[in-house]
C-alpha positions in Angstrom: 14.7 152.9 106.5 16.6 155.9 105.4 19.2 155.4 108.1 19.8 151.8 107.0 20.5 152.9 103.4 22.9 155.6 104.7 24.8 153.0 106.8 25.0 150.6 103.8 26.3 153.4 101.6 28.9 154.4 104.2 30.2 150.8 104.5 30.5 150.5 100.7 32.5 153.7 100.5 34.9 152.5 103.3 35.3 149.2 101.5 36.3 150.9 98.3 38.9 153.1 100.1 40.4 150.1 101.8 40.7 148.1 98.6 42.4 151.0 96.9 44.9 151.5 99.6 45.8 147.8 99.7 46.3 147.8 96.0 48.6 150.8 96.1 50.7 149.2 98.9 51.1 146.0 96.9 52.1 148.0 93.8 54.6 150.0 95.7 56.1 146.9 97.2 56.5 145.3 93.8 58.1 148.5 92.4 60.7 148.6 95.1 61.7 144.9 95.0 63.5 143.7 91.8 61.6 141.2 89.9 64.3 138.6 90.2 64.2 138.6 94.0 61.8 136.2 95.7 59.9 136.7 98.9 62.1 138.2 101.6 62.8 135.8 104.5 62.4 137.0 108.0 65.6 137.5 110.0 64.3 135.1 112.6 63.9 132.3 110.1 67.4 132.8 108.8 69.0 132.7 112.2 67.1 129.5 113.0 68.4 127.8 109.9 72.0 128.9 110.6 71.7 127.6 114.2 70.7 124.1 112.9 73.7 124.0 110.6 76.1 123.6 113.6 78.7 125.9 112.2 78.4 124.9 108.6 78.2 127.5 105.9 74.7 128.4 104.7 74.0 128.2 101.0 74.1 132.0 100.8 77.5 132.1 102.5 78.8 129.4 100.2 77.6 131.4 97.2 79.3 134.5 98.4 82.5 132.6 99.1 82.4 131.0 95.7 81.9 134.4 94.0 84.7 135.8 96.1 87.0 133.0 95.1 86.1 133.4 91.4 86.8 137.1 91.7 90.2 136.5 93.3 91.0 133.9 90.7 90.1 136.4 87.9 92.3 139.1 89.4 95.2 136.6 89.8 94.9 135.5 86.2 94.7 139.1 85.0 97.7 140.1 87.1 99.7 137.0 85.8 98.7 137.9 82.2 99.7 141.5 82.8 103.1 140.4 84.1 103.7 138.0 81.2 102.7 140.7 78.7 105.0 143.2 80.4 108.0 140.9 80.0 109.4 141.1 76.5 110.0 137.9 74.6 113.5 136.4 74.7 115.9 137.6 72.0 118.7 135.5 70.6 122.2 136.1 69.3 123.0 135.1 65.7 124.4 131.9 67.2 120.9 131.1 68.7 121.9 131.7 72.3 119.3 133.5 74.5 120.1 137.0 75.5 119.6 137.8 79.2 119.4 140.8 81.4 121.1 139.1 84.4 124.5 140.4 85.6 126.2 137.0 85.2 125.1 133.6 84.0 126.6 130.2 83.2 125.2 127.0 81.6 127.0 123.8 82.3 126.6 120.1 81.5 125.8 118.6 84.9 127.5 115.3 84.1 130.8 116.4 82.5 131.1 120.0 83.8 131.6 121.3 80.2 130.7 125.0 79.9 128.0 125.5 77.3 127.7 129.3 77.7 128.9 132.0 80.2 128.5 135.7 80.7 130.5 137.4 83.5 130.7 134.0 85.1 133.7 134.9 87.4 132.2 138.3 88.6 132.2 138.2 92.4 128.7 138.8 93.6 126.3 138.2 96.5 124.6 134.8 96.1 121.7 135.2 98.4 119.9 131.9 99.2 121.4 130.0 96.3 124.3 129.3 98.7 121.9 127.2 100.7 122.7 124.5 98.1 126.1 124.2 99.8 124.5 124.2 103.3 122.3 121.4 102.2 125.2 119.5 100.6 127.1 119.5 103.8 124.1 118.3 105.8 123.3 115.5 103.2 126.9 114.4 103.1 127.1 114.1 106.9 124.2 111.7 106.7 122.3 110.2 109.6 119.3 112.1 108.4 116.9 110.4 110.8 118.8 111.9 113.7 116.6 114.2 115.9 117.6 117.9 116.0 116.5 120.1 118.9 116.0 123.8 118.0 118.0 126.2 120.1 117.2 129.9 120.8 120.1 131.0 118.6 118.6 129.2 115.6 115.5 131.5 115.6 117.4 134.8 115.6 117.1 135.7 112.0 114.8 137.4 109.5 113.0 137.9 107.2 111.9 134.5 105.8 111.3 132.0 108.7 109.5 128.8 109.2 109.0 129.9 112.9 110.3 126.7 114.4 110.4 127.1 118.2 113.3 126.7 120.7 113.0 123.3 122.4 111.1 121.7 119.6 112.6 118.5 118.0 112.6 117.5 114.4 114.3 114.9 112.2 117.2 116.2 110.3 115.7 115.1 107.0 112.5 117.1 107.6 114.5 120.3 108.2 116.6 119.6 105.1 113.5 119.2 102.9 112.0 122.5 104.3 115.3 124.2 103.6 115.5 123.3 100.0 111.8 123.7 99.2 110.8 126.9 101.1 114.2 128.4 102.0 113.6 129.4 105.6 116.6 131.2 107.3 115.9 129.8 110.8 116.0 126.2 109.5 119.4 127.0 107.8 120.8 128.2 111.1 119.4 125.2 113.0 121.0 122.7 110.5 124.3 124.6 110.5 124.6 124.7 114.3 123.5 121.0 114.5 126.2 120.1 111.9 129.2 122.0 113.3 128.3 123.2 116.8 128.2 126.9 115.9 127.5 129.1 112.8 131.2 130.2 112.8 132.4 126.6 112.6 129.9 125.8 109.9 131.1 128.7 107.8 134.6 127.2 108.0 133.2 123.9 106.8 131.4 125.6 103.9 134.6 127.3 102.8 136.6 124.1 103.2 134.1 122.1 101.1 133.9 124.8 98.4 137.7 124.8 98.0 137.7 121.0 97.7 135.1 121.2 94.9 137.1 123.9 93.1 134.9 126.9 94.0 138.0 128.9 94.8 136.5 132.4 94.3 133.9 132.3 97.0 133.8 133.1 100.7 130.9 132.2 103.0 130.1 133.6 106.4 126.6 132.3 107.1 124.5 129.3 106.0 121.5 131.2 104.6 122.9 133.9 102.3 121.7 136.9 104.2 123.9 139.9 103.3 127.1 140.4 105.3 130.3 142.1 104.4 132.9 139.7 103.0 130.5 137.1 101.8 130.5 136.4 98.0 130.5 133.8 95.3 130.2 133.7 91.5 128.1 132.0 88.8 131.0 129.6 88.0 131.6 128.7 91.6 127.9 128.1 92.3 127.7 125.9 89.2 130.5 123.8 90.6 128.7 123.5 94.0 125.4 122.8 92.2 127.0 119.9 90.2 128.1 118.3 93.4 124.6 118.7 94.9 123.0 117.4 91.7 125.0 114.2 92.0 123.7 113.7 95.6 120.6 111.4 95.5 119.2 112.9 98.7 119.3 116.5 97.4 118.0 115.4 94.0 115.0 113.8 95.6 114.1 117.0 97.4 114.7 119.9 95.0 112.3 118.3 92.5 109.3 118.6 94.9 106.7 121.2 93.8 105.3 121.3 97.3 105.9 119.7 100.7 103.8 119.1 103.8 105.8 120.2 106.9 104.6 118.9 110.3 105.5 121.1 113.3 106.5 119.6 116.7 103.0 120.4 118.0 101.3 118.4 115.3 100.2 121.4 113.1 100.9 121.0 109.4 101.8 123.5 106.8 101.9 123.2 103.0 105.2 124.5 101.7 105.2 125.5 98.0 108.6 125.4 96.3 110.0 128.8 95.5 111.3 127.6 92.2 108.5 128.4 89.8 110.2 126.6 86.9 109.2 123.3 88.4 105.6 124.2 87.6 106.3 125.8 84.2 108.8 123.5 82.6 108.2 119.7 82.6 112.0 119.1 82.1 113.0 121.2 85.1 114.0 119.0 88.1 115.2 121.5 90.7 117.6 123.5 92.4 117.4 126.8 94.4 116.2 130.4 94.3 117.6 133.4 96.0 117.0 137.1 96.5 118.3 140.1 98.5 118.5 143.7 97.5 122.3 143.3 97.2 122.1 140.2 95.1 119.1 140.8 93.0 117.0 137.9 91.7 119.1 134.7 91.6 118.3 131.2 90.5 120.1 127.9 90.1 118.0 125.7 87.8 118.6 122.1 86.7 116.9 120.2 83.9 117.1 116.8 82.3 116.1 115.0 79.1 117.3 111.7 77.6 121.1 111.9 77.3 121.6 115.3 78.8 121.5 117.1 82.2 122.1 120.8 82.4 122.6 123.3 85.2 121.9 127.1 84.8 123.0 129.8 87.2 121.5 133.2 86.9 122.7 136.0 89.2 121.7 139.7 89.5 118.5 139.5 87.5 115.2 141.3 87.9 111.8 140.0 89.1 110.3 140.4 85.6 113.1 138.6 83.8 114.7 135.9 86.0 112.2 133.2 85.1 112.2 134.1 81.4 116.0 134.1 81.3 116.5 130.9 83.3 113.9 129.0 81.3 115.3 130.1 78.0 118.9 129.1 79.0 117.7 125.8 80.4 115.8 125.0 77.2 118.7 126.1 75.0 121.2 124.0 77.0 119.1 120.9 76.8 118.3 121.1 73.1 121.4 122.9 71.7 
């Protein structure tokens, strides 16, 4: 009888110890896991779920992607706000004309050619990619824009901004012209120039001949894309003359106003091209033209705008990254509502 009581007492003690240990383990587990986190799923269960999705994102992955996208968006907005705040507001002369930090500018009536404002407009300067307006004008004036163009190896020999068209690929001339004016790729400029005149040297002669005909007599062009080379130059006044001719061309007008463009490569791949002219997205009355930048030229921009009864072209050369958009938009607004 005594041994049965001893066995019963021993079992009771063991049960108490076991319950105490289990309770402590549970308490420790709850202390480590945050209260907001539910039961931890086993790795095997997660893998099984991912396998059944057939490559689709899991809800966790989507959440992480969404959070990452929101974070990038916040950083982009903060950077944009910081840039805007670092750019001082436009100052005006007593006559109400916007002051600019650009080396040379001109504002002209696109229809009559009347000079509304100018600053160092005849100063000879590098024009960068703004001279692609003349390249585009020659191509548009030649016409037959549905003609196929086959890319040659010489067309691809340029940097730094390229669309990476490949030798042997064939495109319609109009598709290359659109890409040229929207995204400004240098390889496309070379391809169009060679297609137009047979060689880059012959196209440069055509550029200079057309510039002279238009009255842009203080310019000299050597290549179709504006990459720096000794002896190549233009001026704000000459570029405004060229821009007026381009503005009067319906093909060019229909392209330079596009905020973005879908380009289809010869292999079927597509790429969204965003217009380098930011004023198209900032000013509802801006309807085109062309950006440009090299170290030698600085930030350059030809901008056009329209409202009822008036069309204006602004040329800004030798500006800075923080001021070019402010200066061009202020001059365009002033020219349209002066």
